[in-house]
Every structure is written in C-alpha cells, then in structure tokens.
ROVEX-901512 format. One record per residue: x, z, y of N, C-alpha, C in turn; residue in one letter. Coordinates in nm, 3 decimals. Layout:
N
> X, Z, Y, X, Z, Y, X, Z, Y, A .
...
# end
This chain:
279
> -4.008, 0.636, -13.203, -3.898, 0.705, -13.161, -3.890, 0.743, -13.022, M .
> -3.909, 0.658, -12.941, -3.949, 0.676, -12.790, -4.051, 0.796, -12.794, K .
> -4.175, 0.784, -12.845, -4.289, 0.851, -12.839, -4.227, 0.996, -12.892, T .
> -4.174, 1.020, -13.017, -4.142, 1.136, -13.063, -4.043, 1.191, -12.930, I .
> -3.983, 1.131, -12.860, -3.893, 1.201, -12.748, -3.987, 1.223, -12.639, F .
> -4.081, 1.163, -12.603, -4.149, 1.190, -12.481, -4.215, 1.313, -12.528, Q .
> -4.266, 1.313, -12.644, -4.378, 1.455, -12.688, -4.273, 1.582, -12.678, S .
> -4.151, 1.574, -12.741, -4.055, 1.691, -12.703, -4.008, 1.741, -12.568, L .
> -4.020, 1.637, -12.500, -3.967, 1.679, -12.361, -4.122, 1.737, -12.279, I .
> -4.239, 1.692, -12.331, -4.357, 1.728, -12.263, -4.364, 1.881, -12.317, L .
> -4.358, 1.885, -12.447, -4.359, 2.009, -12.500, -4.245, 2.144, -12.456, L .
> -4.149, 2.086, -12.425, -4.013, 2.133, -12.381, -4.074, 2.192, -12.237, F .
> -4.131, 2.117, -12.155, -4.154, 2.106, -12.011, -4.283, 2.237, -12.006, S .
> -4.392, 2.225, -12.106, -4.469, 2.318, -12.067, -4.451, 2.451, -12.118, I .
> -4.353, 2.452, -12.190, -4.311, 2.615, -12.246, -4.226, 2.649, -12.121, S .
> -4.137, 2.552, -12.061, -4.077, 2.609, -11.962, -4.154, 2.645, -11.842, F .
> -4.263, 2.574, -11.840, -4.325, 2.597, -11.710, -4.417, 2.766, -11.711, I .
> -4.450, 2.744, -11.870, -4.518, 2.852, -11.890, -4.468, 3.008, -11.872, S .
> -4.336, 2.970, -11.902, -4.234, 3.106, -11.922, -4.138, 3.117, -11.822, S .
> -4.159, 3.006, -11.722, -4.043, 3.014, -11.626, -4.030, 3.149, -11.533, C .
> -4.143, 3.200, -11.512, -4.153, 3.312, -11.442, -4.091, 3.430, -11.511, V .
> -4.093, 3.450, -11.622, -4.030, 3.566, -11.714, -3.931, 3.523, -11.812, V .
> -3.860, 3.416, -11.794, -3.739, 3.334, -11.873, -3.652, 3.391, -11.807, M .
> -3.552, 3.436, -11.899, -3.407, 3.478, -11.892, -3.291, 3.367, -11.855, S .
> -3.205, 3.411, -11.793, -3.081, 3.284, -11.763, -3.066, 3.274, -11.894, T .
> -3.014, 3.367, -12.007, -2.956, 3.300, -12.133, -3.065, 3.224, -12.198, K .
> -3.214, 3.271, -12.203, -3.293, 3.178, -12.277, -3.316, 3.024, -12.235, K .
> -3.291, 3.041, -12.085, -3.284, 2.911, -12.007, -3.186, 2.817, -12.040, Y .
> -3.050, 2.857, -12.063, -2.961, 2.805, -12.067, -2.948, 2.741, -12.226, N .
> -2.998, 2.838, -12.300, -3.041, 2.769, -12.444, -3.120, 2.676, -12.460, A .
> -3.247, 2.676, -12.370, -3.319, 2.545, -12.362, -3.251, 2.419, -12.315, L .
> -3.181, 2.425, -12.214, -3.104, 2.329, -12.174, -3.008, 2.256, -12.285, L .
> -2.936, 2.360, -12.343, -2.859, 2.297, -12.453, -2.931, 2.227, -12.567, V .
> -3.052, 2.283, -12.589, -3.143, 2.227, -12.696, -3.207, 2.073, -12.637, Q .
> -3.213, 2.101, -12.526, -3.244, 1.970, -12.447, -3.172, 1.871, -12.455, K .
> -3.057, 1.877, -12.424, -2.906, 1.782, -12.437, -2.910, 1.757, -12.599, D .
> -2.909, 1.857, -12.665, -2.894, 1.800, -12.802, -2.983, 1.699, -12.864, S .
> -3.114, 1.725, -12.802, -3.221, 1.614, -12.841, -3.199, 1.511, -12.776, I .
> -3.157, 1.488, -12.651, -3.142, 1.370, -12.572, -3.018, 1.288, -12.645, S .
> -2.890, 1.376, -12.691, -2.798, 1.304, -12.776, -2.854, 1.248, -12.895, L .
> -2.934, 1.314, -12.959, -2.985, 1.264, -13.130, -3.098, 1.158, -13.109, G .
> -3.123, 1.164, -12.976, -3.222, 1.029, -12.941, -3.149, 0.914, -12.930, W .
> -3.040, 0.923, -12.838, -2.964, 0.821, -12.800, -2.877, 0.763, -12.912, E .
> -2.858, 0.866, -13.024, -2.775, 0.804, -13.137, -2.862, 0.725, -13.239, A .
> -2.988, 0.795, -13.242, -3.082, 0.734, -13.311, -3.131, 0.586, -13.265, S .
> -3.158, 0.575, -13.133, -3.162, 0.451, -13.067, -3.062, 0.351, -13.100, R .
> -2.923, 0.414, -13.072, -2.815, 0.312, -13.087, -2.828, 0.255, -13.252, N .
> -2.859, 0.358, -13.363, -2.844, 0.331, -13.485, -2.956, 0.238, -13.515, K .
> -3.056, 0.251, -13.468, -3.174, 0.170, -13.485, -3.140, 0.024, -13.399, V .
> -3.062, -0.002, -13.291, -3.023, -0.113, -13.255, -2.945, -0.208, -13.356, N .
> -2.846, -0.113, -13.417, -2.754, -0.168, -13.498, -2.818, -0.222, -13.631, A .
> -2.923, -0.133, -13.682, -2.998, -0.168, -13.796, -3.055, -0.312, -13.785, L .
> -3.145, -0.327, -13.636, -3.203, -0.432, -13.595, -3.121, -0.561, -13.591, E .
> -2.996, -0.542, -13.530, -2.903, -0.631, -13.543, -2.871, -0.692, -13.689, G .
> -2.851, -0.583, -13.776, -2.796, -0.600, -13.906, -2.908, -0.679, -13.973, E .
> -3.035, -0.641, -13.959, -3.134, -0.724, -14.023, -3.169, -0.891, -13.973, I .
> -3.129, -0.889, -13.848, -3.125, -1.017, -13.784, -2.997, -1.116, -13.873, V .
> -2.901, -1.078, -13.885, -2.787, -1.090, -13.934, -2.820, -1.153, -14.102, S .
> -2.863, -1.037, -14.157, -2.901, -1.057, -14.293, -3.009, -1.149, -14.324, L .
> -3.117, -1.182, -14.222, -3.215, -1.260, -14.235, -3.148, -1.424, -14.201, R .
> -3.066, -1.400, -14.134, -2.987, -1.549, -14.100, -2.885, -1.609, -14.220, S .
> -2.827, -1.470, -14.286, -2.746, -1.506, -14.380, -2.848, -1.543, -14.529, D .
> -2.937, -1.490, -14.521, -3.030, -1.508, -14.615, -3.103, -1.656, -14.610, T .
> -3.153, -1.691, -14.504, -3.187, -1.826, -14.490, -3.075, -1.927, -14.506, A .
> -2.933, -1.906, -14.457, -2.825, -1.972, -14.501, -2.821, -2.009, -14.635, L .
> -2.835, -1.886, -14.726, -2.813, -1.887, -14.854, -2.920, -1.948, -14.916, L .
> -3.027, -1.968, -14.882, -3.137, -1.998, -14.955, -3.156, -2.147, -14.922, N .
> -3.098, -2.194, -14.811, -3.050, -2.346, -14.787, -2.938, -2.388, -14.906, S .
> -2.829, -2.330, -14.903, -2.724, -2.359, -14.973, -2.787, -2.366, -15.153, K .
> -2.871, -2.261, -15.185, -2.925, -2.275, -15.307, -3.009, -2.366, -15.321, I .
> -3.080, -2.429, -15.220, -3.197, -2.543, -15.236, -3.089, -2.698, -15.248, T .
> -2.979, -2.666, -15.190, -2.876, -2.785, -15.198, -2.834, -2.790, -15.316, E .
> -2.755, -2.671, -15.368, -2.711, -2.669, -15.522, -2.817, -2.713, -15.617, L .
> -2.905, -2.658, -15.596, -3.029, -2.694, -15.715, -3.062, -2.814, -15.714, E .
> -3.039, -2.914, -15.572, -3.077, -3.066, -15.544, -2.968, -3.134, -15.650, E .
> -2.841, -3.074, -15.616, -2.713, -3.114, -15.680, -2.696, -3.112, -15.820, K .
> -2.741, -2.990, -15.873, -2.788, -2.978, -16.005, -2.871, -3.055, -16.093, L .
> -2.980, -3.095, -16.030, -3.069, -3.197, -16.048, -3.021, -3.312, -16.069, K .
> -2.968, -3.355, -15.986, -2.887, -3.487, -15.983, -2.792, -3.527, -16.100, T .
> -2.696, -3.384, -16.104, -2.609, -3.396, -16.194, -2.672, -3.391, -16.325, L .
> -2.787, -3.306, -16.345, -2.856, -3.340, -16.513, -2.903, -3.475, -16.530, D .
> -2.951, -3.536, -16.410, -3.024, -3.679, -16.424, -2.906, -3.756, -16.459, E .
> -2.786, -3.758, -16.401, -2.647, -3.823, -16.424, -2.613, -3.818, -16.543, N .
> -2.608, -3.699, -16.619, -2.564, -3.658, -16.740, -2.663, -3.713, -16.833, Y .
> -2.782, -3.701, -16.825, -2.877, -3.752, -16.919, -2.872, -3.922, -16.918, S .
> -2.833, -3.966, -16.823, -2.810, -4.109, -16.822, -2.674, -4.144, -16.870, A .
> -2.593, -4.050, -16.872, -2.455, -4.096, -16.901, -2.466, -4.076, -17.072, L .
> -2.523, -3.981, -17.099, -2.547, -3.949, -17.222, -2.619, -4.047, -17.298, K .
> -2.731, -4.100, -17.235, -2.809, -4.200, -17.318, -2.711, -4.338, -17.324, L .
> -2.659, -4.375, -17.212, -2.571, -4.478, -17.207, -2.443, -4.465, -17.319, N .
> -2.407, -4.359, -17.318, -2.283, -4.333, -17.409, -2.322, -4.336, -17.560, T .
> -2.448, -4.292, -17.583, -2.489, -4.305, -17.711, -2.519, -4.460, -17.749, S .
> -2.577, -4.534, -17.639, -2.608, -4.665, -17.666, -2.483, -4.751, -17.687, S .
> -2.364, -4.713, -17.623, -2.230, -4.784, -17.634, -2.201, -4.756, -17.770, E .
> -2.165, -4.599, -17.811, -2.139, -4.560, -17.936, -2.203, -4.665, -18.044, I .
> -2.354, -4.647, -18.032, -2.402, -4.744, -18.136, -2.373, -4.881, -18.160, Q .
> -2.354, -4.919, -18.041, -2.337, -5.078, -18.028, -2.173, -5.122, -18.058, K .
> -2.079, -5.022, -18.039, -1.975, -5.017, -18.118, -1.956, -4.998, -18.278, L .
> -2.061, -4.906, -18.294, -2.077, -4.888, -18.469, -2.114, -5.000, -18.517, A .
> -2.210, -5.080, -18.446, -2.306, -5.165, -18.522, -2.174, -5.318, -18.531, D .
> -2.113, -5.311, -18.415, -2.007, -5.439, -18.410, -1.904, -5.406, -18.526, D .
> -1.852, -5.282, -18.522, -1.753, -5.234, -18.652, -1.806, -5.298, -18.759, L .
> -1.949, -5.278, -18.793, -1.999, -5.289, -18.911, -2.011, -5.437, -18.952, Q .
> -2.025, -5.528, -18.858, -2.052, -5.659, -18.836, -1.929, -5.709, -18.870, K .
> -1.819, -5.660, -18.815, -1.668, -5.704, -18.840, -1.634, -5.698, -18.974, R .
> -1.685, -5.551, -19.032, -1.642, -5.509, -19.162, -1.679, -5.627, -19.274, E .
> -1.824, -5.644, -19.239, -1.893, -5.737, -19.328, -1.828, -5.847, -19.325, E .
> -1.799, -5.904, -19.226, -1.740, -6.051, -19.191, -1.579, -6.063, -19.257, R .
> -1.538, -5.963, -19.243, -1.381, -5.922, -19.328, -1.417, -5.930, -19.466, L .
> -1.518, -5.851, -19.529, -1.554, -5.844, -19.654, -1.595, -5.988, -19.702, T .
> -1.647, -6.079, -19.616, -1.682, -6.208, -19.660, -1.572, -6.282, -19.664, E .
> -1.475, -6.261, -19.575, -1.369, -6.377, -19.573, -1.262, -6.348, -19.701, V .
> -1.252, -6.197, -19.702, -1.180, -6.148, -19.811, -1.216, -6.205, -19.919, E .
> -1.343, -6.210, -19.961, -1.405, -6.285, -20.059, -1.386, -6.414, -20.102, D .
> -1.409, -6.490, -19.986, -1.369, -6.635, -19.960, -1.222, -6.655, -20.027, I .
> -1.134, -6.591, -19.949, -0.999, -6.615, -19.985, -0.982, -6.594, -20.114, L .
> -1.045, -6.471, -20.193, -1.014, -6.447, -20.337, -1.059, -6.581, -20.416, R .
> -1.149, -6.588, -20.387, -1.240, -6.712, -20.470, -1.145, -6.854, -20.451, K .
> -1.066, -6.847, -20.325, -0.997, -6.978, -20.308, -0.867, -6.964, -20.393, R .
> -0.812, -6.807, -20.392, -0.721, -6.806, -20.437, -0.737, -6.833, -20.616, D .
> -0.840, -6.765, -20.650, -0.873, -6.801, -20.798, -0.900, -6.939, -20.847, E .
> -0.963, -7.029, -20.725, -1.004, -7.158, -20.778, -0.837, -7.255, -20.775, A .
> -0.783, -7.186, -20.679, -0.651, -7.261, -20.662, -0.566, -7.237, -20.802, T .
> -0.532, -7.121, -20.852, -0.466, -7.098, -20.972, -0.530, -7.172, -21.098, N .
> -0.669, -7.145, -21.105, -0.731, -7.233, -21.215, -0.725, -7.382, -21.199, A .
> -0.718, -7.443, -21.058, -0.674, -7.595, -21.071, -0.534, -7.608, -21.099, L .
> -0.443, -7.493, -21.084, -0.302, -7.520, -21.112, -0.272, -7.543, -21.254, K .
> -0.352, -7.453, -21.316, -0.357, -7.436, -21.469, -0.414, -7.546, -21.538, D .
> -0.518, -7.588, -21.478, -0.553, -7.734, -21.531, -0.491, -7.869, -21.503, K .
> -0.408, -7.870, -21.420, -0.309, -7.970, -21.402, -0.184, -7.968, -21.451, L .
> -0.148, -7.843, -21.480, -0.011, -7.825, -21.566, -0.055, -7.866, -21.715, Q .
> -0.187, -7.842, -21.771, -0.222, -7.884, -21.899, -0.230, -8.036, -21.898, K .
> -0.291, -8.078, -21.790, -0.318, -8.249, -21.800, -0.226, -8.321, -21.783, A .
> -0.109, -8.282, -21.684, 0.025, -8.326, -21.685, 0.120, -8.286, -21.764, L .
> 0.101, -8.223, -21.864, 0.221, -8.130, -21.936, 0.334, -8.242, -22.000, L .
> 0.252, -8.352, -22.024, 0.370, -8.474, -22.096, 0.451, -8.536, -22.009, G .
> 0.428, -8.505, -21.864, 0.510, -8.567, -21.749, 0.606, -8.505, -21.714, F .
> 0.614, -8.341, -21.747, 0.693, -8.257, -21.654, 0.833, -8.256, -21.677, Q .
> 0.854, -8.339, -21.799, 1.024, -8.337, -21.832, 1.066, -8.484, -21.775, Q .
> 0.975, -8.544, -21.706, 0.988, -8.676, -21.629, 1.009, -8.674, -21.467, N .
> 1.022, -8.564, -21.433, 1.029, -8.528, -21.272, 0.883, -8.494, -21.229, G .
> 0.813, -8.430, -21.291, 0.674, -8.405, -21.245, 0.675, -8.220, -21.256, L .
> 0.630, -8.175, -21.144, 0.604, -8.013, -21.129, 0.479, -7.979, -21.075, S .
> 0.439, -7.880, -21.099, 0.318, -7.819, -21.040, 0.326, -7.671, -20.976, V .
> 0.300, -7.659, -20.860, 0.357, -7.509, -20.811, 0.230, -7.477, -20.683, D .
> 0.221, -7.374, -20.667, 0.126, -7.332, -20.557, 0.204, -7.268, -20.429, I .
> 0.179, -7.312, -20.284, 0.251, -7.291, -20.191, 0.134, -7.283, -20.063, R .
> 0.147, -7.139, -19.996, 0.049, -7.118, -19.900, -0.090, -7.164, -19.937, N .
> -0.131, -7.113, -20.052, -0.280, -7.131, -20.105, -0.304, -7.286, -20.142, G .
> -0.229, -7.373, -20.144, -0.244, -7.519, -20.186, -0.163, -7.532, -20.331, K .
> -0.231, -7.630, -20.380, -0.150, -7.678, -20.519, -0.067, -7.810, -20.469, V .
> 0.059, -7.790, -20.519, 0.177, -7.895, -20.491, 0.176, -7.982, -20.626, Y .
> 0.138, -8.096, -20.642, 0.190, -8.172, -20.739, 0.283, -8.280, -20.706, V .
> 0.411, -8.253, -20.738, 0.544, -8.324, -20.697, 0.588, -8.405, -20.794, S .
> 0.614, -8.539, -20.780, 0.636, -8.616, -20.868, 0.757, -8.730, -20.811, L .
> 0.877, -8.709, -20.860, 0.996, -8.773, -20.827, 0.970, -8.971, -20.827, T .
> 1.045, -9.010, -20.729, 1.011, -9.138, -20.720, 1.035, -9.214, -20.843, D .
> 1.137, -9.157, -20.934, 1.162, -9.264, -21.058, 1.043, -9.227, -21.187, K .
> 0.948, -9.153, -21.127, 0.828, -9.137, -21.225, 0.712, -9.253, -21.177, L .
> 0.750, -9.276, -21.052, 0.623, -9.384, -21.003, 0.702, -9.500, -20.960, L .
> 0.814, -9.514, -20.915, 0.842, -9.646, -20.871, 0.968, -9.697, -20.898, F .
> 1.005, -9.807, -20.924, 1.140, -9.853, -20.936, 1.222, -9.841, -20.821, S .
> 1.356, -9.861, -20.813, 1.427, -9.837, -20.721, 1.392, -9.930, -20.593, S .
> 1.387, -9.860, -20.454, 1.366, -9.939, -20.363, 1.205, -10.012, -20.360, G .
> 1.111, -9.981, -20.456, 0.993, -10.032, -20.461, 0.886, -9.953, -20.412, S .
> 0.781, -10.029, -20.390, 0.644, -9.937, -20.319, 0.521, -9.956, -20.427, I .
> 0.561, -10.055, -20.528, 0.456, -10.048, -20.621, 0.484, -9.994, -20.762, I .
> 0.332, -9.893, -20.791, 0.379, -9.806, -20.878, 0.368, -9.882, -21.031, I .
> 0.472, -9.817, -21.121, 0.497, -9.868, -21.244, 0.406, -9.814, -21.314, D .
> 0.439, -9.867, -21.467, 0.317, -9.821, -21.594, 0.311, -9.671, -21.604, E .
> 0.421, -9.622, -21.613, 0.466, -9.470, -21.622, 0.389, -9.402, -21.498, K .
> 0.395, -9.405, -21.385, 0.340, -9.375, -21.282, 0.210, -9.403, -21.288, G .
> 0.145, -9.490, -21.345, 0.000, -9.514, -21.336, -0.059, -9.399, -21.452, E .
> -0.003, -9.427, -21.572, -0.042, -9.291, -21.642, -0.020, -9.152, -21.608, L .
> 0.073, -9.114, -21.532, 0.061, -9.003, -21.455, -0.069, -8.963, -21.358, A .
> -0.089, -9.083, -21.275, -0.192, -9.065, -21.174, -0.320, -9.074, -21.261, L .
> -0.348, -9.128, -21.350, -0.476, -9.137, -21.427, -0.508, -8.989, -21.481, K .
> -0.406, -8.941, -21.516, -0.425, -8.774, -21.571, -0.472, -8.698, -21.468, E .
> -0.395, -8.733, -21.366, -0.423, -8.657, -21.227, -0.578, -8.663, -21.175, L .
> -0.592, -8.805, -21.177, -0.736, -8.837, -21.127, -0.859, -8.779, -21.211, A .
> -0.831, -8.777, -21.344, -0.921, -8.704, -21.441, -0.972, -8.566, -21.400, K .
> -0.829, -8.487, -21.346, -0.867, -8.340, -21.309, -0.939, -8.351, -21.156, V .
> -0.888, -8.417, -21.073, -0.942, -8.444, -20.939, -1.099, -8.486, -20.945, L .
> -1.132, -8.525, -21.013, -1.275, -8.591, -21.021, -1.350, -8.451, -21.055, K .
> -1.316, -8.377, -21.133, -1.396, -8.261, -21.162, -1.398, -8.166, -21.050, T .
> -1.327, -8.190, -20.944, -1.319, -8.090, -20.857, -1.333, -8.145, -20.713, Q .
> -1.457, -8.167, -20.696, -1.501, -8.241, -20.566, -1.474, -8.142, -20.429, P .
> -1.464, -8.025, -20.436, -1.452, -7.945, -20.336, -1.318, -7.948, -20.298, E .
> -1.214, -8.036, -20.346, -1.061, -8.020, -20.331, -1.037, -8.128, -20.236, I .
> -0.962, -8.125, -20.131, -0.918, -8.223, -20.026, -0.794, -8.264, -20.067, N .
> -0.739, -8.377, -20.071, -0.622, -8.442, -20.121, -0.531, -8.516, -20.007, I .
> -0.398, -8.449, -19.987, -0.320, -8.529, -19.912, -0.186, -8.584, -19.974, S .
> -0.144, -8.707, -19.978, -0.061, -8.757, -20.035, 0.067, -8.781, -19.942, V .
> 0.183, -8.720, -19.971, 0.279, -8.736, -19.871, 0.411, -8.807, -19.913, E .
> 0.472, -8.878, -19.843, 0.571, -8.965, -19.903, 0.717, -8.912, -19.853, G .
> 0.808, -8.867, -19.932, 0.952, -8.831, -19.885, 1.042, -8.924, -19.928, H .
> 1.152, -8.922, -19.884, 1.264, -9.033, -19.887, 1.403, -8.941, -19.900, T .
> 1.515, -8.990, -19.941, 1.640, -8.900, -19.930, 1.706, -8.964, -19.756, D .
> 1.814, -8.917, -19.765, 1.879, -8.947, -19.608, 1.951, -9.059, -19.633, N .
> 1.960, -9.135, -19.707, 2.021, -9.285, -19.715, 1.956, -9.400, -19.659, Q .
> 2.032, -9.467, -19.580, 1.943, -9.544, -19.493, 1.895, -9.666, -19.552, R .
> 1.777, -9.739, -19.554, 1.717, -9.829, -19.635, 1.797, -9.977, -19.603, V .
> 1.851, -10.048, -19.719, 1.904, -10.184, -19.701, 1.825, -10.281, -19.778, V .
> 1.827, -10.408, -19.761, 1.795, -10.487, -19.835, 1.657, -10.487, -19.873, N .
> 1.556, -10.429, -19.790, 1.404, -10.418, -19.850, 1.292, -10.484, -19.761, L .
> 1.355, -10.620, -19.718, 1.251, -10.696, -19.632, 1.197, -10.641, -19.509, G .
> 1.049, -10.631, -19.532, 1.002, -10.573, -19.396, 1.017, -10.434, -19.389, Q .
> 1.072, -10.385, -19.520, 1.090, -10.224, -19.496, 1.207, -10.184, -19.407, I .
> 1.184, -10.121, -19.299, 1.302, -10.118, -19.202, 1.376, -9.991, -19.227, T .
> 1.304, -9.877, -19.242, 1.377, -9.774, -19.257, 1.280, -9.656, -19.329, D .
> 1.337, -9.545, -19.354, 1.280, -9.422, -19.445, 1.136, -9.405, -19.405, N .
> 1.111, -9.409, -19.292, 0.969, -9.388, -19.240, 0.892, -9.499, -19.309, W .
> 0.906, -9.612, -19.301, 0.821, -9.714, -19.362, 0.812, -9.684, -19.506, D .
> 0.921, -9.669, -19.556, 0.950, -9.654, -19.730, 0.820, -9.535, -19.760, L .
> 0.862, -9.411, -19.681, 0.767, -9.292, -19.719, 0.627, -9.312, -19.690, S .
> 0.586, -9.391, -19.608, 0.451, -9.404, -19.567, 0.382, -9.519, -19.675, V .
> 0.445, -9.611, -19.695, 0.396, -9.722, -19.795, 0.404, -9.679, -19.931, L .
> 0.479, -9.608, -19.981, 0.479, -9.550, -20.119, 0.344, -9.449, -20.112, R .
> 0.327, -9.371, -19.987, 0.196, -9.269, -19.990, 0.078, -9.356, -20.007, A .
> 0.079, -9.485, -19.927, -0.039, -9.554, -19.930, -0.078, -9.602, -20.066, T .
> 0.034, -9.622, -20.157, 0.031, -9.728, -20.270, -0.048, -9.603, -20.367, S .
> 0.003, -9.495, -20.366, -0.060, -9.376, -20.432, -0.205, -9.364, -20.406, V .
> -0.264, -9.366, -20.277, -0.376, -9.351, -20.228, -0.470, -9.448, -20.267, V .
> -0.438, -9.595, -20.272, -0.480, -9.717, -20.308, -0.525, -9.700, -20.452, R .
> -0.412, -9.636, -20.518, -0.448, -9.655, -20.662, -0.555, -9.558, -20.705, F .
> -0.556, -9.428, -20.641, -0.666, -9.343, -20.680, -0.776, -9.350, -20.623, L .
> -0.787, -9.430, -20.517, -0.923, -9.465, -20.454, -0.970, -9.569, -20.495, T .
> -0.892, -9.681, -20.529, -0.965, -9.816, -20.554, -0.950, -9.858, -20.724, E .
> -0.871, -9.778, -20.801, -0.831, -9.794, -20.917, -0.933, -9.672, -20.997, I .
> -0.913, -9.540, -20.943, -0.963, -9.422, -21.006, -1.079, -9.383, -20.956, E .
> -1.110, -9.442, -20.843, -1.240, -9.421, -20.760, -1.259, -9.302, -20.713, K .
> -1.158, -9.230, -20.662, -1.144, -9.070, -20.600, -1.230, -9.132, -20.465, I .
> -1.299, -9.047, -20.407, -1.373, -9.071, -20.267, -1.277, -9.059, -20.154, E .
> -1.294, -9.163, -20.089, -1.197, -9.213, -19.959, -1.194, -9.081, -19.866, N .
> -1.288, -9.021, -19.846, -1.319, -8.917, -19.739, -1.240, -8.800, -19.779, D .
> -1.170, -8.789, -19.927, -1.133, -8.654, -19.942, -0.983, -8.681, -19.946, R .
> -0.920, -8.807, -19.910, -0.777, -8.832, -19.927, -0.717, -8.897, -19.815, I .
> -0.595, -8.830, -19.781, -0.518, -8.911, -19.675, -0.370, -8.930, -19.708, T .
> -0.289, -9.028, -19.625, -0.162, -9.063, -19.679, -0.080, -9.041, -19.568, A .
> 0.015, -8.968, -19.597, 0.143, -8.962, -19.481, 0.282, -8.968, -19.535, T .
> 0.331, -9.007, -19.418, 0.466, -9.040, -19.447, 0.568, -8.939, -19.411, G .
> 0.664, -8.856, -19.465, 0.702, -8.762, -19.402, 0.894, -8.807, -19.394, K .
> 0.933, -8.942, -19.439, 1.078, -8.971, -19.438, 1.176, -8.884, -19.470, G .
> 1.247, -8.866, -19.437, 1.364, -8.788, -19.496, 1.384, -8.645, -19.431, E .
> 1.274, -8.607, -19.345, 1.274, -8.527, -19.264, 1.229, -8.360, -19.314, Y .
> 1.175, -8.368, -19.437, 1.148, -8.230, -19.517, 1.220, -8.245, -19.654, Q .
> 1.327, -8.235, -19.661, 1.388, -8.231, -19.801, 1.371, -8.101, -19.850, P .
> 1.360, -8.135, -20.001, 1.364, -7.987, -20.081, 1.506, -7.942, -20.073, I .
> 1.605, -7.992, -20.057, 1.737, -7.951, -20.086, 1.814, -8.038, -19.962, E .
> 1.920, -7.962, -19.931, 2.007, -8.035, -19.805, 2.133, -8.072, -19.876, T .
> 2.187, -8.188, -19.875, 2.313, -8.221, -19.935, 2.325, -8.375, -19.949, G .
> 2.425, -8.439, -20.018, 2.429, -8.578, -20.041, 2.476, -8.611, -20.176, S .
> 2.442, -8.541, -20.275, 2.495, -8.546, -20.412, 2.354, -8.625, -20.486, S .
> 2.398, -8.731, -20.571, 2.300, -8.807, -20.643, 2.164, -8.725, -20.671, P .
> 2.233, -8.609, -20.731, 2.060, -8.483, -20.775, 1.984, -8.469, -20.693, E .
> 2.100, -8.404, -20.563, 2.011, -8.365, -20.457, 1.897, -8.503, -20.399, I .
> 1.978, -8.584, -20.367, 1.878, -8.709, -20.322, 1.777, -8.751, -20.404, R .
> 1.800, -8.754, -20.553, 1.691, -8.790, -20.635, 1.580, -8.693, -20.621, S .
> 1.595, -8.540, -20.608, 1.478, -8.454, -20.585, 1.417, -8.454, -20.476, R .
> 1.485, -8.517, -20.362, 1.403, -8.545, -20.222, 1.357, -8.650, -20.212, N .
> 1.365, -8.748, -20.298, 1.298, -8.875, -20.303, 1.148, -8.845, -20.429, R .
> 1.040, -8.830, -20.349, 0.924, -8.793, -20.412, 0.807, -8.821, -20.358, R .
> 0.699, -8.820, -20.438, 0.558, -8.801, -20.353, 0.515, -8.644, -20.402, I .
> 0.445, -8.603, -20.293, 0.390, -8.472, -20.319, 0.244, -8.484, -20.269, E .
> 0.182, -8.468, -20.401, 0.028, -8.465, -20.373, -0.051, -8.302, -20.351, I .
> -0.110, -8.286, -20.229, -0.104, -8.166, -20.192, -0.251, -8.147, -20.190, V .
> -0.306, -8.055, -20.280, -0.449, -8.020, -20.308, -0.495, -7.879, -20.257, L .
> -0.596, -7.895, -20.145, -0.607, -7.775, -20.087, -0.768, -7.761, -20.075, S .
> -0.835, -7.643, -20.114, -0.969, -7.612, -20.110, -1.053, -7.647, -19.978, P .
> -1.138, -7.700, -19.961, -1.222, -7.696, -19.835, -1.290, -7.569, -19.799, K .
> -1.254, -7.536, -19.694, -1.263, -7.404, -19.625, -1.373, -7.400, -19.538, L .
> -1.465, -7.467, -19.546, -1.582, -7.501, -19.444, -1.639, -7.362, -19.436, D .
> -1.708, -7.278, -19.532, -1.739, -7.171, -19.552, -1.667, -7.063, -19.451, E .
> -1.548, -7.061, -19.485, -1.457, -6.985, -19.410, -1.428, -7.013, -19.278, L .
> -1.417, -7.156, -19.237, -1.403, -7.172, -19.083, -1.550, -7.139, -19.017, Y .
> -1.663, -7.144, -19.059, -1.781, -7.093, -19.007, -1.784, -6.954, -19.002, N .
> -1.730, -6.862, -19.087, -1.733, -6.723, -19.070, -1.643, -6.692, -18.942, L .
> -1.536, -6.762, -18.905, -1.428, -6.710, -18.813, -1.438, -6.793, -18.685, I .
> -1.527, -6.868, -18.676, -1.601, -6.917, -18.557, -1.613, -6.827, -18.450, K .
# end
C-alpha cells in the first residue's frame, strides 16, 4: 500500500513539474484536491489494514484458545467414554451376577418346597398308617392328628397307667406295641415322648414329689418300653416332662383334668436334607 502511494506521488510530481509552466490555477487546485483525496484514501486504507491485522491477531488467539478447549474436551470425552465402557462392563457383570444369584435362589426354593411337600406327604401317610394301626384304641382315649408338620399320637393316662402310677398296664402295652410296629417301618422319623399332667397336686406318691416328676417318669416309662421291649433305636427317641404347663384345655372339671393327663408321642420327619439346603 505504501509503495502504491509513493508511485502516485511521484507520478503526480512529474506531471506537476512537466506542466507547471503552463498549468492554470484551476488545474493546479484540482490536482491538490486529488492529492488530498489520495492521501485521505491512503490513511483510511492504512487504518483499515491495521484494524484487520489486529483482528487477525485476535482471531488467531481465539483460534488457539478454541483449539486448546477442543483438545481438553476431546480428552474429557475420551475419559468419559472409557468410564462409560468400564461402567457398562461392570453393570453387565453385576446384572449377570444378580441373575445367577436369583436363579440359584429359585432353584433352592424349589428344592425346599419339594422337600416340604414330600414331608407333608410322608406326614399324612404316617398319620393314616397310625390311625389304621391304632383304630381299636381310639375309643379308649387315643387320638392321632397333625400339628405344625408333625404327627401327634395322644394317649390319655387311663389308657396307659393306673391312677398315680408310672408303670404301663397291659392295655397300654398293647397300644404301644401297635404303635411300635408302624414306627419300625419309618426309620426316618424322630420320636419325642412328652408327659403331661393336670393341675392337681401330687399326694401320697412316695418319691414322686410333684407333677414335674410324674410327667417325666411316665414319659421315661414309655421310652423304656419302646426301646427295651420293642427295640426302637435309642438315638431316635427322647423323653420330656411338661408337667401341668401345656394343658389341652383350662379348667378344673374331672373331664378336663382327664384330657390334660396324657402322653403325647410326637413324630417328626428328619429334615437333614432341608437343613443342609438352608445353611
């Protein structure tokens, strides 16, 4: 731009010198106006160039800043992509693990339900066998029922013992023999013999001091008969005394007291398989 301006000035000067002798005042003034116009144009152009150069510098700075931000954002995006991929992988792994755990739990639940179903079937079958085997004694104070998945054979004391006695009488032995026949065919059944009394105080029974003693000794008599005479395995059977504290009915009438004085033989299936499943 400066070179162009200098060329114009030189041209103007030559023209001026070559024609100064014959140039009129009017033409001279026109040349001056032209010179001023060229000077103003050159100044405006120079200012515009300076402004453009400043703008170029600013744009270059902005471009560098934007490139830096783009690079930073690209790095963040790369990190986010890596994190997302890792999270997606971990989430898929966790979901699969949860699905596997759920499937295992459902399988265990199915096994437990199957075992419980078999237990209930076995319990009902055992009840039917006992009812048939002990049918002749049911009018003499014997009953068979199911409670909480267990079979309860309840024998009133008059079916087994004389009043105040812990020795099983002949009628009671017959009932226990029939019971033992069924139990010998059910080796997977655990046996618990529970002695129960009424709430009347024990009197004139020698070394038997209270209902606790009476209930325990009567349960023990039944256990000894089943193990020593009928040869039921000792490790299948236990004896406990409940005294007067688990009555069938509350009250003090002779009928209620008679029902509360009883031996209950509780039969429950061995649940080792079930216990192993739920450990």
